[in-house]
C-alpha positions in Angstrom: 98.9 51.2 108.1 96.6 48.0 108.4 92.9 48.3 107.4 90.0 47.5 109.8 90.3 43.8 108.2 94.0 43.7 108.9 95.5 43.4 105.6 98.5 45.9 104.9 100.7 47.1 102.1 103.8 49.5 101.5 104.2 51.2 98.5 107.8 52.5 97.8 107.9 55.3 95.6 105.7 58.2 95.1 105.7 58.7 91.2 102.8 57.7 88.8 103.1 54.1 89.4 103.2 54.3 93.2 100.2 56.7 93.3 98.4 54.2 91.1 99.2 51.2 93.3 98.5 52.9 96.6 95.2 54.0 95.2 94.2 50.8 93.7 95.1 48.7 97.0 93.3 51.6 99.3 90.2 51.4 97.2 90.1 47.4 98.0 90.4 48.1 101.8 93.9 47.4 102.1 95.6 49.6 104.8 98.4 51.5 102.7 101.4 53.5 103.4 103.3 55.1 100.6 106.9 56.2 101.1 108.6 58.8 99.0 112.2 59.9 99.2 111.6 63.3 97.5 109.8 66.1 99.2 106.9 65.8 96.7 104.8 63.2 94.7 104.7 62.8 90.9 108.3 61.3 90.0 110.0 63.0 87.1 106.5 64.7 86.1 106.6 67.6 88.7 106.6 71.6 89.0 109.0 74.0 90.8 108.8 77.6 91.2 111.3 80.3 89.4 110.2 83.6 90.2 106.9 84.3 89.2 106.8 81.1 86.7 105.5 77.8 88.0 107.6 75.5 85.7 107.0 72.0 84.6 110.7 70.1 84.6 109.5 68.9 81.3 106.5 68.9 78.8 104.4 65.7 79.3 101.5 64.9 76.8 99.2 61.7 76.7 97.1 60.6 73.8 93.3 59.3 73.9 94.4 55.5 73.3 96.1 56.1 77.0 93.4 54.6 78.7 95.2 53.8 82.2 96.3 57.4 82.4 92.8 58.9 81.6 91.7 56.5 84.5 94.2 57.9 86.5 93.2 61.5 86.0 89.6 60.5 86.4 90.7 58.8 89.6 92.3 62.1 91.1 89.6 64.2 89.8 91.9 66.0 87.4 90.4 65.2 83.8 89.1 68.6 83.4 92.6 70.2 83.9 94.3 67.9 81.3 91.8 67.9 78.4 92.4 66.3 74.9 92.1 67.8 71.6 88.7 67.2 69.8 90.7 66.1 66.9 94.4 65.3 66.1 96.0 68.4 64.8 99.8 69.0 64.9 101.5 71.9 63.2 104.7 71.0 61.7 107.0 73.8 60.7 110.0 73.1 58.3 112.7 75.8 59.0 114.3 75.1 55.7 111.1 75.1 53.9 110.3 77.4 51.0 107.7 80.1 51.3 104.3 78.7 51.4 105.4 75.3 52.1 107.0 75.8 55.5 103.7 74.8 57.5 102.4 71.3 57.2 99.9 69.5 59.5 99.4 66.0 60.5 95.5 65.8 61.4 92.9 63.2 61.3 89.4 63.3 59.7 86.3 61.4 61.1 86.9 58.2 58.7 87.6 54.8 59.7 91.2 53.5 60.1 93.6 54.0 58.0 91.5 56.6 55.9 91.4 58.9 59.0 95.0 60.1 58.0 94.5 59.8 54.3 93.9 63.3 53.4 96.5 64.6 55.8 99.0 62.4 54.4 98.3 63.3 50.8 98.7 67.1 51.3 101.7 66.8 53.6 104.1 69.2 52.1 107.3 68.0 54.1 107.4 64.9 52.0 107.4 64.2 48.2 104.6 62.4 46.3 106.6 59.4 46.0 107.5 59.5 49.6 104.1 60.0 50.7 103.0 56.8 48.9 105.8 54.7 50.5 104.7 55.9 53.9 101.3 54.5 53.4 102.5 51.3 52.3 104.9 51.0 55.4 102.0 52.0 57.5 100.2 49.0 56.3 102.9 46.5 56.8 103.3 47.9 60.4 99.8 47.5 61.1 100.0 43.7 59.8 102.7 43.2 62.5 102.0 40.8 65.4 103.0 42.8 68.7 103.2 39.3 70.5 106.2 38.4 68.2 109.2 38.6 70.5 111.5 38.5 67.4 110.3 42.3 66.8 112.1 43.0 70.1 115.4 42.0 68.7 115.1 44.2 65.6 115.5 48.2 65.3 112.9 50.2 64.0 115.4 52.1 61.5 116.4 49.1 59.8 112.8 47.9 59.3 112.0 51.4 57.9 114.7 51.4 55.5 113.7 47.7 54.3 110.4 48.9 53.5 111.2 51.9 51.3 111.5 54.9 54.0 113.7 57.7 52.8 116.0 59.5 55.5 113.4 62.7 54.8 110.7 60.3 55.5 112.0 59.0 58.8 112.9 62.7 59.9 109.5 64.2 58.7 107.4 61.7 59.8 108.5 58.6 61.6 111.0 60.2 63.9 108.6 63.0 64.5 106.4 60.8 66.5 108.8 58.3 67.6 111.5 60.5 69.2 108.6 62.1 71.2 106.9 58.9 72.4 110.1 56.7 72.7 112.8 58.9 73.6 114.9 57.4 70.7 115.4 57.7 67.0 114.2 54.9 65.0 117.7 53.2 64.3 118.2 53.0 68.2 114.7 51.9 69.0 113.1 48.4 69.4 110.9 47.5 66.4 108.6 46.0 69.0 108.1 49.1 70.9 107.8 51.1 67.9 105.3 48.8 66.4 103.4 49.3 69.5 103.3 53.0 69.5 102.1 53.5 66.0 99.8 50.4 65.8 98.1 51.8 69.1 98.3 55.5 68.6 97.8 55.7 64.8 96.4 52.6 63.4 93.9 51.2 65.8 91.2 53.7 66.4 90.4 57.1 64.2 90.9 59.2 67.6 93.5 57.2 69.4 96.2 59.9 68.8 94.4 62.7 69.7 96.8 64.8 72.2 96.0 65.6 75.7 98.1 68.0 78.1 97.9 69.8 81.5 96.5 73.2 81.3 98.0 73.7 84.8 101.4 73.0 86.3 102.2 69.4 86.6 102.5 69.5 90.3 98.7 70.4 90.6 97.8 67.1 89.2 100.5 64.7 90.4 101.1 66.2 93.6 98.3 68.2 94.9 95.6 66.6 93.6 97.2 63.1 93.8 97.8 63.8 97.7 94.2 64.8 98.2 93.0 61.5 96.5 95.4 59.4 98.6 94.2 61.0 101.9 90.6 60.5 101.0 91.3 56.8 100.4 93.2 56.7 103.8 96.6 56.3 102.5 99.4 57.2 104.9 101.7 59.1 102.7 105.2 60.0 103.8 107.4 62.1 102.0 111.2 62.9 102.4 111.2 59.2 103.8 113.8 56.9 102.0 113.5 53.2 102.4 117.1 51.6 103.1 116.2 47.8 102.9 113.3 45.4 102.7 113.1 41.7 103.9 110.8 39.0 104.4 109.9 38.4 108.2 109.3 35.1 110.0 105.5 35.5 110.0 105.2 35.6 106.1 105.0 39.1 105.7 107.7 42.2 105.1 109.8 44.3 107.0 110.5 47.7 105.5 113.2 49.9 107.1 113.2 53.7 107.0 115.1 56.1 109.2 113.7 55.8 112.7 111.0 53.2 111.7 110.6 49.6 111.1 107.2 49.1 109.2 105.7 45.5 109.1 103.2 44.8 106.4 101.9 41.8 104.3 102.9 43.1 100.9 105.5 45.8 99.2 105.2 47.0 96.0 108.5 48.5 94.7 107.7 51.6 92.4 111.0 52.9 92.1 113.7 53.2 89.1 115.2 49.7 88.1 118.5 50.5 89.8 117.0 51.3 93.0 114.8 48.1 92.7 117.8 46.2 92.3 119.6 47.5 95.3 116.4 46.8 97.5 115.4 43.1 96.1 116.2 40.6 98.6 118.2 37.5 97.4 116.0 35.3 95.0 113.3 37.7 94.3 114.1 37.5 90.7 116.1 34.8 88.7 118.5 37.1 86.9 118.2 40.5 88.9 121.3 41.9 87.1 119.0 42.2 84.0 117.8 45.3 85.7 121.2 46.9 85.5 121.1 46.1 81.7 118.3 48.4 81.2 119.6 51.5 79.8 118.3 55.0 80.3 118.1 58.0 78.0 118.1 61.7 78.6 115.5 64.5 78.0 116.5 68.1 77.8 113.9 71.1 78.3 114.8 74.6 77.2 112.7 77.4 78.5 112.4 80.6 77.2 110.4 83.7 78.1 109.8 86.7 75.8 108.7 90.2 76.3 105.8 89.6 73.7 103.6 87.0 72.2 105.8 85.1 69.4 103.7 81.9 68.9 99.9 81.8 68.0 99.1 78.3 68.6 99.5 76.0 71.7 102.3 74.0 70.3 104.2 72.7 67.1 106.9 70.3 66.1 109.9 71.3 64.1 111.9 70.1 60.9 115.1 71.4 59.6 116.4 72.3 63.4 117.7 71.0 66.5 114.2 72.1 67.7 111.7 69.1 68.3 108.5 70.3 69.9 107.4 73.6 71.5 104.7 74.4 73.8 103.1 77.5 74.8 103.3 77.3 78.7 102.4 81.1 79.6 98.9 80.5 81.0 99.8 77.4 82.6 103.2 79.0 84.5 101.2 82.0 85.9 103.1 84.4 83.6 101.1 87.7 83.3 103.3 89.5 80.6 105.0 88.1 77.6 105.0 84.6 76.5 106.8 81.4 77.9 107.9 78.6 75.5 109.1 75.3 76.8 110.9 73.1 74.1 111.0 69.4 74.8 114.1 67.9 73.6 114.0 63.9 73.6 117.0 61.5 72.9 119.2 64.5 74.1 122.3 62.5 74.6 124.5 65.0 72.9 123.2 67.9 74.5 122.3 66.8 78.1 125.5 68.4 79.5 125.9 71.1 77.3 126.4 74.8 79.2 123.5 77.0 79.1 125.4 79.5 77.2 126.1 77.0 74.5 122.4 76.1 74.4 121.1 79.7 74.5 123.5 80.5 71.2 122.2 77.2 69.7 118.5 77.6 70.4 117.4 81.3 70.3 118.6 81.8 66.7 116.6 78.6 65.9 113.4 79.9 67.3 114.1 83.1 65.5 114.4 81.0 62.4 111.1 79.3 62.9 109.1 82.1 64.4 109.6 85.5 62.8 107.7 87.2 65.5 110.8 86.2 67.9 113.3 88.1 65.9 112.5 91.5 67.4 111.5 89.9 70.8 113.5 90.5 73.9 114.4 87.4 75.9 113.7 87.9 79.7 114.6 84.6 80.8 116.3 81.6 79.4 117.0 78.4 81.5 117.1 74.6 81.0 116.1 71.5 83.0 117.7 68.4 82.5 116.8 64.7 83.1 119.8 62.5 82.5 117.8 59.5 83.2 114.2 60.3 82.0 113.2 57.1 80.7 114.5 53.5 80.0 116.3 53.3 76.7 113.8 51.5 74.2 116.9 49.7 72.6 116.6 46.3 70.7 116.5 43.7 73.4 115.0 45.6 76.2 111.9 43.6 76.1 113.7 40.5 77.6 115.1 42.5 80.5 111.7 44.2 81.7 110.2 42.1 84.6 106.8 41.6 85.2 104.8 42.7 88.3 105.2 39.6 90.1 108.6 38.4 91.8 109.3 35.0 93.2 109.1 36.5 96.5 105.6 36.0 97.7 104.0 39.3 98.6 106.8 41.4 96.9 105.8 43.1 93.4 107.4 45.5 90.9 106.0 48.4 89.3 107.2 51.3 87.2 107.3 52.5 83.5 110.3 50.2 83.1 108.7 47.1 84.0 107.1 44.9 81.3 103.8 46.9 80.5 104.3 46.5 76.6 104.5 50.3 76.5 107.5 52.6 76.1 108.5 54.9 79.2 105.4 56.9 79.5 103.0 58.2 81.9 100.7 55.7 80.5 103.2 52.7 81.2 103.7 53.8 84.8 100.0 53.8 85.5 99.6 50.4 83.8 102.3 49.3 85.9 100.7 50.4 89.1 97.7 48.7 88.3 99.1 45.4 87.4 101.2 45.3 90.6 98.3 46.1 93.0 96.1 43.5 90.9 98.7 41.0 91.7 99.0 42.0 95.3 95.1 41.9 95.7 95.0 38.5 94.3 97.4 37.1 97.0 95.8 39.1 99.9 92.6 37.4 98.8 90.9 40.7 97.7 88.9 41.5 94.8 90.3 43.9 91.9 87.2 44.2 90.2 87.2 48.1 90.8 90.5 48.2 88.6 90.3 49.1 84.9 90.0 46.4 82.7 93.1 47.3 80.7 95.6 44.6 81.4 97.1 41.2 80.3 99.9 41.0 82.8 103.3 40.6 81.0 105.1 37.3 81.9 
């Protein structure tokens, strides 16, 4: 769809990266066509119906430091539907804890970094006094790391923690409590570079950086309905159930995009699809080493959904220790459930469980919830089901940084976007939005258009 001045672009993929890129281009006056193979927008951050419930495929949260995703929420007029905590406060339940010490909290005070977490760490019951002291020293050492040092990418976070005096208990009760949820990997499987980025940015940059936000409505309300409304208002032609079969440069210096029944000619193309799909669509010569995209591993996330006949949890969410349960969220109101309570368990780094039968998972997780939540022991389970994303994120393994390409390719007019590209962030909604803005900014520059309306968040990765 060319604009009045003729410049046009096709965005392939309607996840957060693609939606962001399409909006950013259209806001600069470019005529944009957005093509998505699924029947909906939002990528893996979507909702579906199960009886009376509206279910998110997986629980997604963001932090106050996620400036790009917050910009995205503002752009689609959805910020009020996904508010942030006033102040970081994470209840942490230890299933094996002694009475009176089962519940700890990770919360911040209104003090400068790193003192903002000092009182919380000093009273955290899940670590000994010596472990808490060593955690403080490791945090200061982590804060001193240079995120621009490529050597960090080659090291694993677990070895670094061990070298800095962190016990297995400290890794479980603190470092992995945060790291598994944000990186989708345990410390020993995660790049030190990505882990350091998460902890430095989220916990050691600004006192409020780690305040948690999440959608109080189904994700489809944000990433499909409101996103589509914003795209329509911006003049974007959005086509779902439309899979791109090939892209190729044309003789006029532009691009030809082939979909079933249509051949679209355009000035620029942004591929905002997973790395393997991007690899298959890239024309020869677009990247020096396209096979590197296939070397970027993937990691699964399992989501366990339980509906009780009564309320068993009195807070919005909690994290668990001493149990296979990781994070539990109350989704009752957001799902539309009228009676009882609906809990969603988000299980990251779920390689060992992702293909387990539902019956096995039911036998594993219902007793664990009863151990953690005494009120669940007499409650009737009205429904139990699971959702599985076998390739939920890219694997943040040591060395992955060298495999992640930037937004620009060697083919003029062709750009890449996606949480897996070189944003400097792990595979999060924030990374996806950042990649979309980076790709759109690069395309606008080549089209001679201003990107002044874009958020000033980005130093494009090489």
